[in-house]
C-alpha positions in Angstrom: -66.3 65.0 -81.4 -64.6 68.1 -82.9 -66.7 70.4 -80.9 -65.0 69.1 -77.7 -61.7 70.4 -79.0 -63.1 73.8 -80.1 -64.0 74.8 -76.5 -60.7 76.7 -76.1 -59.5 73.9 -73.8 -56.1 75.4 -73.0 -55.2 78.7 -71.3 -53.3 80.9 -73.8 -50.8 83.7 -73.3 -49.7 86.3 -75.8 -48.3 89.8 -76.1 -50.0 92.5 -78.3 -47.2 94.6 -79.7 -49.9 96.9 -81.0 -53.6 96.8 -81.8 -55.8 99.1 -83.9 -59.6 98.7 -83.3 -62.2 100.3 -85.5 -65.8 100.2 -84.2 -68.7 100.6 -86.6 -72.3 101.4 -85.5 -75.3 99.8 -87.2 -79.0 99.7 -86.5 -79.9 96.8 -84.1 -81.9 95.2 -86.8 -78.8 94.7 -88.9 -76.6 93.0 -86.3 -79.1 91.1 -84.2 -79.7 88.3 -86.8 -75.9 87.6 -86.8 -75.9 86.5 -83.2 -76.6 82.9 -82.1 -79.1 81.8 -79.5 -78.3 83.0 -75.9 -76.7 86.3 -76.9 -78.1 89.8 -77.2 -76.7 92.9 -78.7 -74.7 95.3 -76.5 -76.3 98.6 -77.6 -76.2 102.3 -77.2 -79.0 104.6 -78.2 -80.7 102.0 -80.4 -77.4 101.0 -82.2 -75.4 97.8 -82.2 -71.6 97.8 -82.8 -69.2 95.7 -84.8 -65.4 96.0 -84.2 -62.6 95.4 -86.6 -59.5 94.6 -84.7 -56.0 94.5 -86.2 -53.5 93.0 -83.9 -49.7 92.4 -84.1 -49.4 89.4 -81.9 -46.2 88.0 -80.4 -45.3 84.8 -78.6 -48.8 83.3 -78.5 -48.4 80.0 -76.6 -50.0 77.7 -74.0 -49.9 79.4 -70.6 -46.8 78.6 -68.8 -44.9 77.5 -71.9 -41.6 79.3 -72.7 -41.9 82.4 -74.7 -39.5 81.0 -77.3 -42.1 78.4 -78.4 -44.7 81.1 -79.1 -46.1 82.1 -82.5 -45.8 85.7 -83.9 -48.5 86.6 -86.4 -50.9 89.3 -87.6 -54.6 88.9 -86.8 -57.7 90.7 -88.1 -61.0 89.9 -86.3 -64.5 91.0 -86.9 -66.6 90.9 -83.7 -70.0 92.0 -82.6 -70.4 93.5 -79.1 -72.8 91.2 -77.2 -74.2 90.3 -73.8 -74.8 87.0 -72.1 -76.5 86.1 -68.9 -75.1 83.1 -67.1 -77.1 80.4 -65.3 -76.0 82.1 -62.1 -77.5 85.4 -63.3 -74.3 87.2 -64.1 -74.7 89.6 -67.0 -71.5 89.7 -69.0 -70.3 91.9 -71.8 -68.2 90.4 -74.6 -67.7 89.8 -78.2 -69.1 87.3 -80.7 -66.5 86.7 -83.4 -67.7 86.4 -87.0 -64.4 86.0 -88.8 -60.7 86.0 -88.2 -57.9 86.4 -90.7 -54.2 85.6 -90.1 -51.0 85.5 -92.1 -49.8 82.2 -90.6 -51.1 78.9 -91.9 -50.4 77.3 -88.5 -52.7 79.7 -86.8 -55.5 78.9 -89.3 -55.1 75.2 -88.5 -54.8 75.5 -84.7 -57.3 78.3 -84.4 -60.0 76.3 -86.3 -59.2 73.1 -84.3 -59.4 74.8 -80.8 -61.8 77.6 -81.3 -65.0 78.8 -83.1 -63.2 81.9 -84.4 -63.5 81.1 -88.1 -59.8 81.6 -89.1 -58.8 82.1 -92.8 -55.5 82.8 -94.4 -54.7 86.3 -95.7 -51.8 88.3 -96.9 -50.7 91.3 -94.7 -48.7 94.4 -95.5 -47.7 96.6 -92.5 -46.0 100.0 -93.0 -45.2 101.9 -89.8 -43.2 105.1 -90.3 -43.4 108.8 -90.0 -46.0 108.6 -87.2 -48.5 106.6 -89.3 -49.6 103.0 -89.3 -50.8 101.6 -92.7 -52.2 98.0 -92.9 -53.4 96.3 -96.0 -55.1 92.9 -95.8 -55.7 90.8 -98.9 -58.0 87.7 -98.8 -58.2 85.0 -101.5 -61.6 86.0 -102.9 -61.6 89.6 -101.7 -64.2 88.8 -99.1 -62.4 90.5 -96.2 -59.9 92.9 -97.8 -59.0 95.8 -95.6 -56.9 99.0 -96.3 -56.6 101.4 -93.4 -54.1 104.2 -92.4 -53.9 105.5 -88.8 -52.3 108.7 -87.7 -50.4 107.6 -84.6 -48.6 110.9 -84.2 -51.9 112.8 -83.8 -53.2 110.9 -80.8 -55.3 111.5 -78.8 -57.6 112.4 -81.7 -61.3 113.5 -81.5 -64.0 111.0 -82.3 -64.8 110.5 -86.0 -67.3 112.9 -87.5 -70.8 111.4 -87.2 -69.9 109.2 -84.3 -73.0 108.4 -82.1 -70.9 108.7 -79.0 -71.1 112.0 -77.1 -67.6 111.7 -75.6 -64.4 109.6 -75.4 -65.5 108.0 -72.1 -68.6 106.6 -73.7 -66.7 105.5 -76.8 -64.1 103.6 -74.7 -66.9 101.2 -73.6 -66.9 100.0 -77.1 -63.2 100.0 -77.7 -62.6 96.2 -77.4 -61.4 93.7 -76.8 -63.8 93.1 -73.9 -63.4 90.7 -70.9 -65.2 87.8 -72.6 -65.6 86.1 -75.9 -68.7 84.1 -76.6 -68.9 81.0 -78.9 -72.0 79.0 -79.7 -71.8 75.3 -79.7 -74.6 74.0 -81.9 -74.0 70.3 -81.0 -75.0 70.9 -77.4 -77.0 74.1 -77.7 -74.5 75.8 -75.3 -72.5 79.0 -75.0 -68.7 78.7 -74.6 -67.4 81.7 -72.8 -63.7 82.6 -72.7 -62.4 85.2 -70.3 -59.6 87.4 -71.3 -57.2 88.9 -68.8 -55.2 92.0 -69.8 -52.8 94.6 -68.2 -51.3 97.9 -69.3 -54.7 98.8 -70.9 -54.7 102.3 -72.3 -56.6 102.7 -75.6 -55.8 106.0 -77.3 -58.2 107.6 -79.9 -56.6 108.0 -83.3 -57.7 109.4 -86.6 -58.0 106.8 -89.4 -58.6 106.7 -93.1 -60.4 103.5 -94.1 -59.9 103.1 -97.8 -61.4 99.6 -98.1 -63.3 97.2 -95.9 -65.0 94.6 -98.1 -66.3 92.5 -95.1 -68.8 95.3 -94.5 -70.0 95.2 -98.1 -71.6 91.8 -97.8 -75.3 91.3 -98.0 -75.7 91.0 -94.2 -74.9 94.8 -93.9 -76.5 96.0 -97.2 -79.6 97.6 -95.5 -77.6 100.2 -93.6 -74.4 102.3 -94.1 -71.8 101.6 -91.4 -70.9 104.6 -89.3 -67.4 104.7 -87.9 -68.0 105.3 -84.2 -64.5 105.2 -82.8 -60.9 104.2 -83.6 -58.4 103.3 -80.8 -54.8 102.3 -80.8 -53.1 100.2 -78.1 -49.6 99.0 -77.6 -47.5 96.7 -75.4 -50.4 94.7 -73.9 -49.8 91.4 -72.1 -52.9 89.2 -72.6 -54.2 85.8 -71.4 -57.2 83.8 -72.4 -58.5 81.4 -69.8 -59.9 78.0 -70.5 -63.4 78.0 -72.0 -66.4 77.4 -69.8 -69.5 75.7 -71.3 -72.9 77.1 -70.3 -75.9 75.0 -71.6 -78.8 77.0 -72.8 -82.4 76.2 -71.9 -84.7 74.4 -74.4 -86.7 77.6 -74.6 -83.7 79.6 -75.9 -83.8 79.7 -79.7 
């Protein structure tokens, strides 16, 4: 019965005070096995992409509820850029979430009850001063520790050295978050798709120093060195997630 609750059944509103997104490039063969049935990699020049999103979230609440009842928290999410074709033939771009970390226990409980986003509790340190944003994430077993510093005063910055993207316009296609998030419901062999609606969307490229990212040290990624493909900073973004829609997959989709 739990899977019925985890279909993102309630529209949600929130405000992103700021969001830093790091996108890493990997060979398709590294990321493809991490996707469930029904999804395919969103690729560029033979590469797949994994985004690490760090979001200062304010007033997250059911749509229509007073802002005062909303939850403020910090969120770190690890997502693969993916594509899904609906039963009606629409080809959608979106994200498949591998893991989410938050500094609020309530968000862990509610998030794991109402979504497939794999929430875990973490400790967060944020230091924003002198035109720089420093974020340090500490997880209980060190499985998703993160230490990154972004130069906000220097934006717009050029793409990271070694980025596979030829220009910023191409890089912005993989800036995230994308219009859809995709969950796989094993119990019914279905995809649950959640549409996100955003406004004031203006991702600015920033220079970053990633001092530690232990999530990318796990065995799943051991066969290839991650390449930092882009880093974008956003601020003051109203956001809304619509109610999830369930799309059954055919018996031939495995």
